[in-house]
ZAMARGU-4260 file (C-alpha; in steps of 0.2 Angstrom, whole numbers, plus 5000, padded with zeros to 4 digits):
<rodrens>
0) 4975/5080/4889 | 4987/5069/4899 | 4997/5085/4904 | 4980/5093/4909 | 4975/5079/4920
5) 4991/5080/4930 | 4989/5099/4931 | 4971/5097/4937 | 4976/5085/4950 | 4989/5097/4957
10) 4977/5111/4956 | 4963/5102/4966 | 4976/5097/4979 | 4982/5115/4981 | 4964/5121/4982
15) 4959/5108/4996 | 4976/5112/5005 | 4972/5130/5006 | 4986/5136/4994 | 4973/5144/4982
20) 4964/5160/4984 | 4947/5158/4977 | 4930/5164/4982 | 4914/5155/4976 | 4909/5161/4959
25) 4898/5176/4958 | 4883/5174/4947 | 4870/5185/4939 | 4854/5177/4934 | 4849/5184/4917
30) 4833/5174/4916 | 4827/5156/4920 | 4842/5144/4917 | 4852/5158/4909 | 4866/5166/4919
35) 4883/5176/4919 | 4897/5171/4931 | 4913/5178/4936 | 4926/5166/4942 | 4943/5173/4949
40) 4957/5163/4957 | 4975/5165/4962 | 4988/5152/4957 | 5002/5155/4970 | 5013/5141/4963
45) 5015/5149/4946 | 5012/5167/4953 | 4997/5170/4941 | 4980/5176/4944 | 4965/5177/4933
50) 4947/5176/4930 | 4935/5167/4919 | 4919/5177/4912 | 4906/5164/4907 | 4889/5165/4900
55) 4877/5150/4900 | 4862/5153/4887 | 4852/5137/4885 | 4842/5145/4871 | 4858/5144/4860
60) 4856/5125/4858 | 4853/5122/4840 | 4860/5138/4834 | 4877/5143/4828 | 4882/5149/4845
65) 4887/5137/4859 | 4877/5137/4875 | 4893/5141/4885 | 4904/5155/4880 | 4919/5161/4890
70) 4934/5171/4891 | 4949/5169/4903 | 4961/5183/4908 | 4978/5179/4915 | 4989/5192/4925
75) 5006/5192/4933 | 5004/5191/4952 | 5020/5201/4955 | 5016/5216/4944 | 4997/5215/4941
80) 5001/5215/4922 | 4988/5208/4910 | 4998/5194/4901 | 4984/5186/4891 | 4966/5185/4885
85) 4960/5168/4878 | 4945/5159/4874 | 4938/5150/4889 | 4925/5139/4880 | 4937/5125/4875
90) 4947/5127/4891 | 4930/5123/4901 | 4927/5108/4890 | 4944/5101/4892 | 4948/5104/4910
95) 4931/5098/4916 | 4935/5081/4908 | 4952/5081/4915 | 4945/5084/4932 | 4933/5069/4929
100) 4948/5059/4925 | 4956/5063/4941 | 4940/5057/4950 | 4940/5041/4940 | 4959/5038/4945
105) 4955/5039/4963 | 4936/5034/4965 | 4933/5021/4951 | 4937/5002/4953 | 4954/4998/4945
110) 4946/4985/4934 | 4933/4997/4928 | 4930/4992/4910 | 4913/4999/4904 | 4910/5018/4903
115) 4892/5025/4900 | 4889/5043/4895 | 4873/5052/4895 | 4874/5066/4883 | 4881/5069/4866
120) 4888/5087/4866 | 4905/5094/4869 | 4907/5087/4886 | 4904/5070/4880 | 4918/5072/4867
125) 4930/5078/4880 | 4926/5064/4892 | 4929/5051/4878 | 4946/5058/4876 | 4951/5060/4894
130) 4944/5045/4904 | 4952/5031/4894 | 4969/5039/4899 | 4966/5033/4917 | 4956/5017/4914
135) 4957/5004/4900 | 4938/5004/4895 | 4934/4990/4883 | 4917/4997/4880 | 4910/5015/4879
140) 4891/5017/4878 | 4883/5034/4874 | 4865/5039/4874 | 4857/5056/4872 | 4839/5063/4873
145) 4843/5072/4857 | 4843/5060/4842 | 4851/5072/4830 | 4865/5076/4842 | 4868/5058/4846
150) 4869/5054/4827 | 4882/5068/4825 | 4892/5062/4840 | 4892/5044/4834 | 4898/5050/4817
155) 4912/5060/4826 | 4919/5045/4835 | 4916/5033/4822 | 4929/5019/4822 | 4934/5021/4840
160) 4936/5003/4847 | 4922/4998/4859 | 4911/5013/4856 | 4893/5010/4853 | 4876/5020/4854
165) 4864/5014/4867 | 4846/5012/4864 | 4841/5021/4880 | 4848/5030/4895 | 4845/5014/4905
170) 4854/5003/4893 | 4869/5015/4894 | 4870/5014/4913 | 4865/4997/4918 | 4881/4987/4920
175) 4893/5002/4917 | 4907/5004/4929 | 4909/5022/4927 | 4894/5034/4922 | 4896/5052/4916
180) 4881/5063/4916 | 4885/5077/4903 | 4868/5084/4898 | 4860/5101/4899 | 4846/5093/4909
185) 4840/5102/4926 | 4831/5086/4931 | 4837/5068/4935 | 4842/5059/4919 | 4846/5042/4927
190) 4837/5032/4941 | 4845/5025/4956 | 4840/5007/4952 | 4850/5007/4936 | 4866/5010/4945
195) 4875/4994/4951 | 4885/4992/4966 | 4903/4997/4963 | 4899/5011/4950 | 4907/5028/4950
200) 4895/5041/4944 | 4901/5059/4938 | 4889/5073/4937 | 4896/5088/4927 | 4879/5098/4924
205) 4866/5105/4935 | 4876/5119/4943 | 4863/5129/4951 | 4853/5127/4967 | 4837/5123/4959
210) 4844/5110/4947 | 4848/5092/4949 | 4854/5078/4937 | 4855/5063/4948 | 4841/5053/4957
215) 4842/5059/4975 | 4841/5041/4981 | 4858/5038/4971 | 4866/5052/4980 | 4860/5047/4997
220) 4867/5029/4995 | 4884/5035/4988 | 4901/5040/4995 | 4899/5058/4989 | 4914/5068/4984
225) 4914/5086/4977 | 4927/5098/4970 | 4923/5112/4983 | 4912/5110/4999 | 4909/5129/5000
230) 4903/5129/4982 | 4893/5113/4983 | 4883/5119/4998 | 4879/5135/4989 | 4877/5130/4971
235) 4873/5111/4969 | 4855/5107/4968 | 4859/5088/4969 | 4865/5091/4986 | 4855/5106/4992
240) 4838/5100/4987 | 4841/5083/4995 | 4846/5091/5011 | 4830/5101/5010 | 4820/5085/5008
245) 4828/5077/5023 | 4837/5064/5013 | 4854/5068/5021 | 4863/5082/5030 | 4877/5093/5024
250) 4889/5081/5032 | 4885/5068/5019 | 4899/5076/5008 | 4913/5064/5012 | 4927/5074/5004
255) 4934/5086/4992 | 4942/5077/4977 | 4959/5087/4981 | 4958/5079/4999 | 4956/5062/4991
260) 4970/5065/4979 | 4982/5070/4992 | 4977/5056/5004 | 4970/5067/5018 | 4952/5059/5015
265) 4948/5041/5009 | 4944/5036/4992 | 4935/5020/4987 | 4935/5007/5001 | 4927/4992/4993
270) 4922/4985/4976 | 4904/4987/4980 | 4904/5005/4985 | 4895/5017/4974 | 4904/5033/4973
275) 4898/5050/4966 | 4908/5065/4961 | 4898/5081/4959 | 4908/5093/4948 | 4904/5111/4948
280) 4920/5118/4941 | 4933/5129/4950 | 4941/5145/4944 | 4958/5138/4949 | 4955/5124/4936
285) 4953/5138/4923 | 4968/5148/4928 | 4979/5134/4929 | 4974/5128/4912 | 4976/5145/4905
290) 4993/5145/4913 | 4997/5129/4903 | 4991/5138/4887 | 5001/5154/4890 | 5018/5145/4894
295) 5015/5134/4878 | 5011/5149/4868 | 5027/5158/4874 | 5038/5143/4869 | 5030/5140/4852
300) 5028/5158/4847 | 5009/5157/4846 | 4996/5170/4849 | 4994/5188/4844 | 5003/5202/4853
305) 4992/5217/4856 | 4994/5234/4865 | 4980/5240/4876
</rodrens>
């Protein structure tokens, strides 16, 4: 995970510096809340290009199938040769948390000690792994609207120092220095009044224009950072719906995370500033992550050779 965090920071900087070729993802709506997306990108630094094919099927919750299923293809940019096909589900889980860790590194207070997580699925697990690598949290609170999932999550992280189950979303958020929203909700899961001055909030869900996971008043009073301006202004309901409501304009987006990471745009400017990172997920994150997997597999002799 530490290696992935560093790779994601480099990928975000390359993206915001114009060194990445990547269109906004193409999406096919299958039905309400269910969609298929194509996410291609070209990693010039490693001379690799590829694409993630991902489906989001909320009806799979509670079944043997995950709600998010994905495959990543990786090809040689010089020859066009297909180098690898790999599962994209775990890559999505891990790289999302790694990107969130980059946001904590640059936008959370250095003395951040309490982490609040809303959600108890795979993203909650991966964020518990990633975020303590960049801040020394003494307490991690978790709450989920699904009691069964929350119980399973608590059992899975049983024994981790400082971990506790909160009695409500409000209890998880109040007094937290960093808050992660990792649910499948398409409506706000926290209220602005719960979030104290100086908090860093990360939203990793609600990736469609009609969905929002944050109280719009919270987004309006924050220093707002996104992974991609172009994607945020096309896909993020947390931003687009608030713009339509007249709460703020498109220029409320303060920076892309890659711009903050390389020093082109500011990060946090005071202990009391509320910062929000809206994460939609970028194809370059998947391609760079897949490149790490591919190079590691070559070194260790892992994987299966096939002929097409």
